[in-house]
Structures are given as structure tokens and as C-alpha cells.
C-alpha positions as CSV (number, residue, x, y, z in Angstrom):
1,X,-40.0,-51.0,-33.2
2,X,-43.2,-53.0,-33.6
3,X,-42.8,-56.6,-32.5
4,X,-45.6,-57.7,-34.8
5,X,-43.6,-56.3,-37.7
6,X,-40.6,-58.3,-36.9
7,X,-42.7,-61.4,-36.1
8,X,-44.3,-61.2,-39.5
9,X,-41.0,-60.6,-41.3
10,X,-39.5,-63.7,-39.6
11,X,-42.6,-65.8,-40.5
12,X,-42.4,-64.7,-44.2
13,X,-38.5,-65.4,-44.2
14,X,-39.0,-68.9,-42.7
15,X,-41.8,-69.8,-45.2
16,X,-39.6,-68.5,-48.1
17,X,-36.9,-70.9,-47.0
18,X,-39.3,-73.9,-46.6
19,X,-42.2,-73.6,-49.0
20,X,-41.5,-70.5,-51.0
21,X,-43.7,-67.4,-51.3
22,X,-46.5,-66.5,-53.6
23,X,-46.6,-63.2,-55.4
24,X,-48.8,-61.6,-52.7
25,X,-46.4,-62.7,-49.8
26,X,-43.5,-61.5,-51.8
27,X,-45.0,-58.1,-52.2
28,X,-45.8,-58.0,-48.5
29,X,-42.4,-59.1,-47.6
30,X,-40.8,-56.4,-49.7
31,X,-43.1,-53.8,-48.1
32,X,-42.3,-55.0,-44.6
33,X,-38.5,-54.8,-45.3
34,X,-38.9,-51.2,-46.5
35,X,-40.8,-50.2,-43.3
36,X,-38.1,-52.0,-41.2
37,X,-35.1,-50.5,-43.0
38,X,-36.8,-47.0,-42.7
39,X,-37.1,-47.5,-38.9
40,X,-33.6,-48.6,-38.6
41,X,-32.3,-45.7,-40.6
42,X,-34.4,-43.3,-38.4
43,X,-33.0,-44.8,-35.2
44,X,-29.5,-44.6,-36.6
45,X,-29.9,-40.9,-37.7
46,X,-31.4,-40.1,-34.2
47,X,-28.3,-41.8,-32.6
48,X,-25.9,-39.7,-34.7
49,X,-27.7,-36.6,-33.4
50,X,-26.5,-37.4,-30.0
51,X,-22.8,-38.1,-31.0
52,X,-20.2,-35.4,-30.8
53,X,-16.5,-35.4,-31.9
54,X,-13.6,-33.6,-30.1
55,X,-11.6,-31.8,-32.7
56,X,-7.8,-31.4,-32.6
57,X,-8.2,-27.9,-31.3
58,X,-10.2,-29.2,-28.3
59,X,-13.6,-28.0,-29.6
60,X,-16.5,-30.4,-29.5
61,X,-18.8,-30.4,-32.5
62,X,-21.8,-32.5,-33.5
63,X,-20.9,-35.6,-35.6
64,X,-23.1,-34.6,-38.5
65,X,-21.4,-31.2,-38.7
66,X,-17.9,-32.8,-38.6
67,X,-18.8,-35.3,-41.2
68,X,-20.1,-32.6,-43.6
69,X,-16.9,-30.6,-43.1
70,X,-14.8,-33.7,-43.7
71,X,-16.8,-34.7,-46.9
72,X,-16.3,-31.2,-48.3
73,X,-12.5,-31.2,-47.5
74,X,-12.2,-34.6,-49.2
75,X,-14.0,-33.4,-52.3
76,X,-11.7,-30.4,-52.6
77,X,-8.6,-32.5,-52.5
78,X,-9.7,-34.8,-55.4
């Protein structure tokens, strides 16, 4: 993650608490938050690609496959 991005987010957050932000700074902050959250979500998604779950029958399946199967089963029982 870009350290300059985080530094600028923190600068704007501090300024918002003390002096307030003008419209241009508010727009910049909103855009920076969107970039930051997209990076966090991407990192989390990549982490889930490396997680596996051991099933009751002893088989090991990728987390995303197990989660999809569980969601489908939950929807059928409703």
C-alpha cells in the first residue's frame, strides 16, 4: 500500500477535525478513501484465495468454494 496515500488520508483527517475541509478537500478525501478501501478489499480477497477449510469428511477445499456451497445450502433451507 502506498505510504503517501495513507499519509495524505491522515493529513486530511487531522485537518477535518481541527479546521474543517473545503469542498475540494472533501472530494479528495472521498476519492482517497475509495482507493484505500479498494486496496484493502483486494488484499483481503487475495488472502482468502490462500485459505482452505477441512471438511467433516476430511477433504480440504478452498474457502471461497466452501463459502459458496454454504450460502447455497442456507438459501435452500429458508
